[in-house]
N, C-alpha and C positions, 0 to 999 in steps of 0.2 A: 662363630666369627670371635677373633680375637680382635679388640679393641683395647687401646693402651693411651696413656697418657704419663708426663711427667708432673709431680706434685708440689707442695704447700711450701713456699720460702719467702719473706719479702722481698720487693726489690724497691726501694725508695719510694715509698708510698703507694708501691701497688703491691697488693697481697695476691699473687697467682695459687689458685690451686688445681691439680691435676685430678681429674677423675677417669678412674679406669673400668671398662668392661672387659675384663678377663676370668675368663672360666666363671661368667655370668657373676661374679661379684662386682661392689663397687670399693676401691680401694684407693686412698691417695697414695701416689709416690715420692719420688725426689725430683725436684724440678733446676737443673745447672744454670743459675743466675748471677748476675753479677748490675751492682748498681755503678759502676765504674764503668768509666769510658776503656779502659785498657786489659779488663782481664775478664775470662770467662770461666770456670769451672765445673767439675763434674763429669761421671761415668769414668774416670781416669783418662780422661781424653786433654793431649795437651794444648796451649795455645796455640799450636803451628794450624791442629786438625782443623779445631775450633776455627782460625779465619779459611780454612779451605772449605768451611760449611758454607752454602747457599745462606744471603741478608736479605733479610724480609724487613721491610719499615713499618711499623705499627703507628702513625700521625694523626692527632687532631689540628693538627697547628693551623693548617690551609682549608680546615672546613672539613663537613664530614657528604655520607654518600647519602643512600635512600634509605626514607625508614622502613623498620622491620615492621610487617605485619602480621606474622604470625604463622603457625604449621597446625594443619587439621587435619581431617580425615571425612570419605562421606559414607554415611548410612543410606542405601539407597540406591536406585540406576542400578536395577533394585532389587530389592526385598532382600536385599543383603544382610540383615540382623533381625531376620525371622524368627529364629529357633531361639534369640536371644533372651525373649520375655516370656519362654516356657522354662527358663531353669528355675532350680528350687536354690531359697537362700540357704544357707549365706553366699553360693557361689556367684549367684548372679550378679549380687552387691559386690564381689571382690572384682570380677571382670570390669562393670563401670568403676570400680576406683583403677585400677591399671589405667585407663583409656582416661582418667579424666580427673583424677584428681589430683590437685599440684604436688610437684616434688614429691610423687611417687613414681609412676610406671611413663605410661606416653609423655600424660602432663600437656592434653593437647589445648592449642590455643581458639581451635574452632573446629563447629561441627557444619556441614553442611547434610540437609535431608532433603531426601528428594519428597517435591510436593504430590501427593499419589495422584495418578489419574483412571485406574482402572486399567491400566493396560501392562504389557509384558516390557519392562525393562532393564534386563541380562538373566536376571535369575530367579527372576518370578513378578508379578504384579503386587503394587501395593494401593489400595484405596482411597477412594477418592472423599473429598469431605464433601460433594457434590455430585452425587452415583446420577441423578436427576436435575433440570434445569428449579422443578418446585422442592429441591429437596436439599438441607441442608445439615452436617452432623460434623462435630469437632471433637468426636472421640474412635472417632474408627481408626483401624491401625495403631500402629507402637511410633510412629515417628514424633508424636506429641509428649509422650510418657522418655523415647529417648531424649528428649532436649532436657525437659524436667530434671530428668536425671543427672544431665553433664551442668546446668545451673545449680543445680544442686551442692554440687562438689566444687562449681567453679564458676561462682559467679558473674564471673569477668569474662568466658566463655562468647567470640563471636558466632551468632547463630546464622544460617544462609539455605533460602527456599531457592529451588531449582525443579521446575517440571522437567519430564521426561516424555511422558502422555499428557491427554486433557479428554476428560468424556466424551462418549461422541454427538451428543446434543448440543457440545460447544460452537459442533463445525455442521451440523445445518443440513446434514448426512455429507458431509464433505469431509477429507480426508487432512485436514488445516485449519489451525487455531485463529488465526490472521483473515479470512473474509467478514469476520462480525467482530474487530477486534472489542468494540464497549461487550459484548456479551465475555472476551476473555481477561478483559481491565476488572470485570466484575468479580470472573469467579477468584483471579489470583486475591484481588484486594482483601474477597471475603475470608478466606486464606491465613492470609495477615492480619483482618479484624482477629478472626475466633482465634487465634495463637494465643493474642492478647487478653481477648475478653473473656475465653477459659479456661485461661492454661497461665496468664498471667507472663506471656512469654513475648521479650523484643524481639522481634526480626531484623539483624539490622544490616544485611542483603539479600537483593531476590534477584536470581538469573534470570532468562529469557525463554529458552527454550534450548536444552540439551544440547549441542552439538549440531543444530539446524540453523537455518537463515530465521533471519529477524524482520521486523516490519517498522518504520517508523513510524506510522500513526499511533501504531498499538504503541511504542516505547513512551512517545510523547502523551497518550492518554492514560496509561498508567502511572506516571511520574505526577500528574497533575491529582489525579486521584490516591495518591499515597500522600497527599500533601494535603487533600480534604480528610482525609481520615486520622490523620495525627491531628488535626484541628478538633476531630470528635472526642476522641481519646485525649484525654488532659493530661495524663500522666503517662501519656508512649513520649517515649523518646524524643529529641528534635531533630530526627531524621532515621531514613533507612534508604541507604544508598541503592542502587540501582546500575548493576553492570553486565554491559555485555563480554557475550562468550564466542571464542572463536574456535575452532578446531586448528591449532598449527596457524592461529594469525591467518587464516582462511578471508576473511569479510573485510580485512581491514581497507579494501580500498572503499570501500562503502560510506568509510567516517566522513568524509564529505558531506553525506546528508544529515550530519548533527555538526555542522558546526557555523548553520543560522542560527544568530542570537536572540530569533524566536523559540530554538529547541534547546529545553531542559541540558543543562549538563552533563554527564555521563560519568565518572568518575574514577571508575574502575577498568581495563581492558586486561578478561583472562583467559587464557589460552589451556587448550588439553594438549596434553603427553607434546611439549613443545622440544624435546630433547634437549633443556638447557640453554637452546637457543631463540635470541628475538629477531624479529625483522625490522630493518631502520624504522618504517612505517610504524610500528608500534613505540621506537622509543621518542619520534617525533611530535606524538601526540600531546608526550609531556603528561600523560597518565601514568596511576601508580598498575604495574603490570603483574599480574600473578599468574604461575601455576597450575590453575584452580581442578583439575583433575589430573593424577600422576601417578605414578610407581604403578599402578594393577599386575601384580607381580609376586610369585609363586613366594610365600613367605617364609622359606629356609634361607640360612646364609647365603646364597648369592642374594636373594629378596632385599635382605637386607643389605650387602653390599648397594645396589640399585638405588635403595631408600636414600643412604648415606649419601651418595656420589651426587644425586640431584637434588637432595635437599641445600646443600652449597653451593652445585655451581650452574641451580638456575639463578641464582644471584650473581656467583664469578663471571657467569658467559653471557646470561639473558637479563640480568638487572632486574631479575623479577624478586620481591618481595615478603610473596609467601608461597607456599607451597601445598596442595592438599592433595593427599593420598587418597587413591579407592582401592581398595573402602576400609573400611572402620574395623570391622571386626568377620570374620570368615564364620556368620552363623546364618548357612544354608547346607543344602545337603552338599558333600565334597561331589558329589559327579556328576551337580550342575556345570554350565561352563563355569570356569574362570574359578576353580575350586581354590580354598586357602590363598586366596588374593586379598587377604585383610592384612591390617597390621596384627593379630593375634588371631586364636583359632579356638571359636564354644559353639561348637556343631553338633552336642551331644545332649539335650537339656535332659533326657530319659536317664542319663547318668549324673549328671552332675561336674561330668570331665570338663576342661578345657586345658590350653596352651598359651603362655605368654611365650611368644617367637620372638625373635632377635630383633625386628622390625621394631617392638615395642622399647627396648633401650637403647637404638641406634636413633629413635624417635627423640629419648632423653637426654642423649647429647647437646641436643641442641633447646630445648623446648624446657630442661629443669633449668636453666640458666642464662637463659634469656624472655623478654616479655614483648609483646606487640608494642609499639611507640618507641623502642631502644631502637638506634641507630648504627650503619652497618659503617665502618670506614673508609677512607676511601685507599684501596689496595690493589692489586695487580689479581691477587687471592690463583694466580698460578705455581707452585712448585717446581720448582727446576726439574726436579727429575720426574714428574707425572705428580696428579693427586691435587688438590686446593686447599684455602684454607680462607675464611671468615672471620672478622673480627667486628664487632657489635659494644657500643654504649650506652646507658641509660644518662647520662650528660651530667652524673652527677658523681664519678670518677669509678664507677661500676664500669669493666672490662670484661667481657667473654670473647676469647680465639676455639673455632671449629676446625678443625683440620683431618680431612680423608686423604687415605691413599688408597683407595680404591682399586685394581686391576681390574685388567676388560673383561676376561672370564671369571669375575668375583662381584660385577655387580653389573651383568645386564639384566635391562628392562624388559617386558616385554614387546612393549613399542616406546618412539622407533628402533629403528635400527640404529646398532651402535658399533661404529666405525674402529676401527682398531686405532689404540695405542699402548703406550708401556709406561708403566711406573717401576720405580726401584728405589731400594731402600736409599736415604741420604739425611745428611745432618740438617738442620734447619736451625739458623740464629734469627731470633726476632730481635728489634729493636725499636724499645719503647721509645716514644717523642711526644711532645705535646704536652698536654695537660696529666698526661699519666706517669710520665716518669722524663727525668732527664738523663739521657744515654743509658740509661736502663738495658741489659741483655739477658737472654736465654736461649740455650741452645737446646736440644731436641734430635737423639736417635729414633726417625720413623723407618722404622719397618712398613714393608706393603702390606694393605688390605688391614688397615686397622684404622680407626677413628679414635682423634685424640679431642677432648675438653680442656683447656686452661680457663680458670675465671676466679675474678676475686669475690664470686659468691661460697657459701657455705652450706647454702641450702639443699643439696643436692642428696636427692635417699633414692637406693636400689629398695624399694621396699618386696617382701615376698610374704603369702601365706602360706600356711601348712598346704601340703599337697592335695591338689583335691580328688575325687574319686579317682580310680580305674578306669581308663578308656572299655565300655561295652558295648556291643550292636545294640540295634535297634531293638525293643522285647519281641521276639519271637509271635506272642499272643496279646495282641494290643486291642483295646476296645474302646469306643465314644457313643455315647448315648447323648449327649447335648445336651442334659438335661444341667443346664447352668439360671439359674433364675439372674445374677446381676453377674453377669462376667467381664471382668476385668478390663480383657481385652475384644474387639470385636470378632476376631479368625478361633477355630478353634483349635490347639496345639497342633503341633507337627504337621499340620496339614500346608504344602505350599501352593500356594496357587500357581499358576503357570498361563492361564489366562478365563477370564474373567473375573470375579472375585465371589468369595464362599464365607458369609458370617451368620454366626448363630443368629436366630432368628425363634420369634415368638407366634407361636403359631394359635392364636386366640380364637378360630371359629373350627377348632379340632376338638371334641370336647373327651376324647380318648387317650391315648400314650404316645401321643405325636404334638405333645404340645410345645415343646421346646423340642427345636431340629437346628440343622444346618439348611444355609439357604443359598444359593446361586443369585444374586439382585443384578448381574449387567444386561442390560435388553438390548443393548444397541453398541455395536461396533465400535469401539474407542478412535478417538485418534491416536493412531500408533506412533512406536519410537522403532520398535523392532518388529517383525514379521509376527505378530501374532496369531494364533490358529483361528479356525472357523468354526470351531466347536471349543465349550469351555473347559479345562481340566485342573484337577487339585490333586499332586501329589501328597505318598504319604510311606515311611517306613524304610527300607533298607533296600540298595540297588544289586544286592547280592542275592535277594531272594529268587532262589526258582519254583522248588513246592509250595503250592500257596492255596487257601481257601479264604475266596473274599465272602461275607453277607454282608447287604444294607439291604434298609427300607428307602423306597424311594416311592417320590411323589413327582408326574407329571403334572405341571400348571398350563401350559400352552395347549391347547386343544387342536385335535389333528393333524399337525405335523411337529409336536414337540418330541423330544427325546431325552433318554437318561442313558446312564452307563457306570458299569463297575469295572476294573482293568487290572490286568498283572502283568508283570515283567514287562516293564512301562521303560522306555528304553532312553527318554530323551527328554526334555525341559528347558527353560531358557529362553534366548535366543534363537534355537534351534527347534522351538515345542513344533513349530510344523511338520518337520519330519519324524515325526514321533510315532515310534512303533511299539508292539505290544499286544496280547490277547485281550480284545475289548469284547465285551459282554452289553450288547445293547436293546433296548424298549423302546416303542412309539407309542405315541398318541391311537395309532391307524391299528393297533393290533398287531405289529409285524413285531419281530425280533431279528437281528442282527449281529455275528460272530464275523470281527475284523482282525486283524492283523499288524490295523494303525488307525489311528486317530483321526484321519481324513477321511475314512471308511471307502476308500479303494482298494484295500486286498480285501472282501470278502470270504469269509469261512464255512460258511454255515446262514442262513437265511429261512424266515417260515413265520408262521404266524404265532403270537403270543396270548391272545386276549387282553390285553393291558391295557385298559382305557386312562385319559387324564385326571386328574383331582380323586383318585383313588390310591390308597397306600399298596403297594407290594413289595414282596421280599423277593430279592438277586441273590445268588449265591453263583459262586463262579469257581472252579477247581482248576489248579494246574499240577498235575503229577508228572515229570518227563517230558515226555511228547504228546500229552495227551490233554485234553481238554476237555471240563465239563458244565452245563450251566442249568439250573434250578430255577423254576418260579413259584414262590410261595409256598416251599415245602417236597416241589413234585419236579423231576425229570424233565427236561425244556428240550434238553441235545446230550450226545453223548460221543466222549472219544472224540472230539475234534481233532487232528494233527494239527500240534503246534509244535516246530521246531525251531520258530526262531521269533524273536530271540530268545535267549537261553535264559534270561535273568534281570530282574526290573525292578521298581518301587511296585506299589499299588494305588490307582487313582480312582477316584470319581469324576464325574461331569456333564451335560447338558450336550444335545446336538447343536445347538446353535445357540446366541444372545438369548437366552430365555429363564424367566424364574421356573427353578425345581428345586424341590426340599428331599435332605438325604437324613437316615435317623438309623442309630443301634447298627453304626458300623464296628465290623470285628474282620481281624486277618490275623490268621492263623499260617506259621508259614515255618517250613524246614531248610 
């Protein structure tokens, strides 16, 4: 995407620099400006052509608009940063710099993370800090690490937590977190406490339940509990803001529930994918309005155009003072749902390859030249021939103007549907008034599909590292024996859990070769946000694999009806995990085996006796070659030459029959 601006010339006390994103290079250009009332110069335009330009006043004399709260992104919803933690240095740190370092790349002001709930939340599951009622562990997953890395680069970044799913014990057998609100409050407050106690992280905002209804008793109780928590944590910041989420302002009619004087105030109203529009009921609350999840679009130039248009027009059309992108970085297997919907792409830790995508630099047009706490100027914000502009000030004399001229076909987001509109090239003259300058003007030639930033600041940078390693497919010969005594993360590299949670485990009761294993640990169906499978599954590898041999040691812990599988050519995951097909080799604690063409075990290709028992280690081997599949147990053929026509390709996988404990060791896949 070409993005351009005019650049650097004094205007009676205001120095406006234009920043250009043109051919992926930041560079200052020439600004056509004049401090006088009567003339405008530059680009060879005559005074009459300047007079023909549309006029846009920028004035703070009669007050300002809303306070700007920032631009952010979401890690989670779910497992969208899964592969990032596996990157070798220096590439992992470089990726983090592009996301969070001020005046470097995206320079994000806010980071929203999933409060892991053991359930599928779009592209995988994220582990809970409390798998079970009597269990607390504040080192599971990678969101703690990510928040610390963000804070390390930008101590002022705002942190937001939001649950998608909840562990099943919270619902006491029901798929609902509000029947026992005190239990849910304890669970969420424990996460806030753990963030501070174990990681010295101050959580600024907490959401209720992603894109689901809310419960007034729960909200009241958690606000009271958060206040008590703050009293216990002496060094804790003086507040945690509690915010209501609505999907397209759907539940705003319930705001009457929160008007009672005994109910603690909710400071922010947040909507997802509002299409840059706000309903009147939201405006009447006189609260801050945020688009707390937006974008969610493939990160090519059209995705960048979507993001540019949304960041500006969420305020111009909808009075929303913050916009948060889903998602932060595409660090999940691309063939999962919504592949490459992040601001940048980092999905190959095995090669070190990553790509700084156009949305990173579109983000920088706003984030590098504004800060939360700045204030929008009161302005119409619409350009006469299409496009938009916003102007912000820090109240200390600095001014930043961001202009976008995105056309319809160059800025369609994945949702909601974008109605037709037109944008054409135009000449725009901006008049600076009030505290900025007395009758200063500047004129710009605005082409279509461009982003312009004009600012008094000189801090913007387009940093670049040396090219990362070239892209490589997943290794065709991959082994993991899980023999790590003190793992940095709870999950094994490159395994992407799609239902259930698979964690490193120290098997102290095993005197032999299986002390360090990988264990499936979710034993009760979670309170789901998506349609989790009835079986647990973790995928790994290359979606394009056709022929492969998978070997893994397995240990069934559940007697009588427990079971595990290894699988190849697995074709689905994420929110579509229930429809997953592949070639699945199952063994069960009752001594039987099955070969199925799907995760749900509805398509049975072969079955029989295997002699497998629980609490004994066995070795399974699955070979897929062309249209034939064969299986071995403990090195001996168990079944052979089963027809395997569909799917034709897919990932490798491991998993369990149900939500049950089971262990895996010495995983090996060799593919061609």
